[in-house]
C-alpha positions in Angstrom: -119.3 143.8 220.5 -117.1 142.7 217.7 -119.7 139.9 216.7 -122.6 142.4 216.3 -119.9 144.5 214.2 -119.4 141.8 211.8 -123.5 141.1 211.7 -123.6 144.6 210.6 -120.8 144.3 208.2 -122.0 140.7 206.6 -125.4 140.9 206.4 -127.8 144.0 205.2 -131.6 144.5 205.8 -133.3 145.7 202.8 -133.1 149.6 202.9 -137.0 149.9 204.2 -136.5 147.5 207.1 -136.6 149.3 210.7 -134.2 148.0 213.4 -136.2 147.2 216.3 -133.5 145.7 218.5 -129.4 144.9 218.3 -127.4 142.1 219.7 -130.1 139.7 220.6 -128.2 136.1 221.0 -125.9 137.9 218.3 -128.4 138.9 216.2 -130.1 142.3 214.8 -133.5 142.4 214.5 -136.1 144.3 211.8 -139.5 145.0 210.9 -140.2 145.7 207.2 -143.0 147.3 205.7 -146.5 146.0 205.6 -147.0 143.8 202.8 -150.0 143.6 200.3 -152.5 141.4 202.8 -151.0 143.7 205.7 -148.5 141.4 207.1 -145.2 142.8 208.3 -142.4 140.8 207.5 -140.1 140.3 210.9 -135.9 139.5 209.7 -133.0 138.5 212.1 -129.4 138.9 210.9 -127.0 136.9 213.4 -123.6 135.9 213.5 -123.0 132.7 215.8 -119.3 132.1 216.1 -120.3 129.0 218.4 -122.6 127.1 215.8 -121.2 125.3 213.0 -122.8 124.7 209.7 -122.9 120.8 210.0 -124.4 121.4 213.3 -126.6 123.4 212.7 -128.0 121.5 209.4 -127.7 118.4 211.4 -130.4 119.6 213.7 -132.6 122.2 211.6 -133.3 119.9 208.8 -135.2 117.9 211.0 -138.6 119.5 210.8 -140.2 117.2 213.2 -138.0 118.4 215.7 -138.8 122.3 215.5 -141.1 121.9 218.4 -138.0 121.1 220.4 -136.3 124.3 219.8 -138.8 126.7 219.7 -141.0 127.5 222.5 -143.7 128.8 220.2 -144.3 125.6 218.4 -146.0 122.9 220.4 -146.2 120.3 217.9 -144.1 119.7 214.5 -144.8 116.5 212.9 -144.0 115.5 209.6 -146.7 114.2 207.2 -144.6 113.3 204.1 -142.1 114.2 201.7 -142.7 114.5 198.1 -140.9 116.8 195.1 -138.3 118.1 197.5 -140.9 119.6 199.7 -141.7 118.2 203.2 -145.3 118.8 204.7 -145.5 119.4 208.1 -148.1 119.6 210.7 -147.6 122.4 213.4 -149.3 124.1 216.4 -147.8 127.2 217.4 -148.5 128.5 220.6 -148.6 132.5 222.5 -149.5 133.4 225.7 -152.9 135.1 225.7 -154.5 133.5 222.8 -155.8 130.5 221.5 -153.2 127.9 219.7 -152.6 128.0 215.7 -152.7 125.5 213.4 -151.1 125.1 210.5 -149.7 122.9 207.8 -146.3 124.2 205.8 -144.6 122.6 203.1 -141.1 123.3 204.0 -137.9 122.8 201.6 -134.2 122.6 202.4 -132.1 124.1 199.3 -128.3 124.6 199.0 -127.0 128.4 198.4 -124.3 129.7 196.4 -122.3 130.7 200.0 -122.1 127.0 200.9 -124.9 126.7 203.1 -128.2 126.2 203.3 -132.0 127.9 202.8 -134.7 126.1 204.9 -138.0 127.8 203.5 -141.6 127.1 204.0 -144.9 128.6 203.3 -149.1 127.4 203.8 -149.2 123.9 202.2 -152.3 124.0 199.8 -153.3 120.9 201.5 -154.2 121.4 205.3 -154.9 118.3 207.2 -157.8 118.2 209.8 -157.8 120.8 212.4 -157.7 119.9 216.2 -160.9 121.6 217.8 -159.0 123.6 220.2 -156.8 125.6 217.6 -157.8 128.4 215.3 -156.3 128.1 211.6 -153.5 130.5 211.0 -153.8 132.3 208.0 -150.0 132.4 206.6 -146.7 131.4 207.9 -144.2 132.1 205.1 -140.4 132.3 205.7 -136.9 130.9 205.7 -133.6 130.8 207.5 -130.9 131.4 205.0 -127.2 130.0 206.8 -123.7 130.4 205.3 -120.9 129.4 206.4 -118.2 132.6 208.3 -114.9 132.8 208.4 -114.3 132.2 212.1 -115.9 128.6 211.7 -119.6 129.8 213.1 -122.1 130.8 211.0 -124.3 133.8 209.5 -127.8 133.4 209.5 -130.7 135.6 208.1 -134.3 134.7 209.6 -137.4 136.3 208.1 -140.9 135.5 208.8 -144.4 137.0 207.7 -147.1 135.4 209.7 -150.6 136.3 210.0 -152.2 134.0 212.9 -156.1 134.0 211.9 -158.8 134.5 214.2 -159.0 137.6 216.4 -155.9 138.9 218.0 -155.4 142.2 220.0 -153.1 144.5 218.2 -150.9 144.9 221.3 -150.2 140.9 220.9 -149.5 141.3 217.3 -147.0 144.5 218.3 -145.2 142.1 220.9 -144.3 138.8 218.6 -143.1 141.1 216.1 -140.6 141.7 218.5 -140.3 139.9 222.2 -141.7 137.4 219.9 -138.6 137.3 217.1 -136.3 137.6 220.1 -137.5 134.4 221.5 -137.3 132.6 218.5 -133.5 133.5 217.7 -132.9 133.0 221.5 -134.4 129.7 221.9 -132.5 128.8 218.8 -129.1 130.0 219.6 -129.9 128.2 223.0 -130.5 124.9 221.6 -128.1 124.8 219.2 -125.2 126.0 221.6 -126.7 123.1 224.1 -126.6 120.6 222.1 
């Protein structure tokens, strides 16, 4: 309960975001208002007392390992790096629909609080798409992590994702809540186990 109070006090979702769940792997989850393209952004605000900044950074800065952390990423392969960006080819998987394919440009930048922001957006350069996948229209997001006073970390994750193709509305709504819950749970479980 104290962790939830710390999360609430240290982090504050934008006023127009609606809370969807609290206390999920040390995180509070939110949905924002629809963006211009209709995508509803998802947000998680977390306090992980059991994960240090050094541990998080050492693992998370390896873009090629994101398929190890997240059950929703089947493949994550670095294609190259240039100008502070890492180009990453990913295949995303969710029950009930075809796998999604995207190439993202990822960055890791220091923040003013002594932590890092790991951000990504769909690359302008998409590589050959596997025949058994659907091209994702959009994947924009970030994880921003800062050191917490108790030796753990505070982090904010935000994601705007358009899977492309035809996806039933009930699956979109599930991903915006259950999928976000799985993302933070997958990462927290990995970070505390390794």
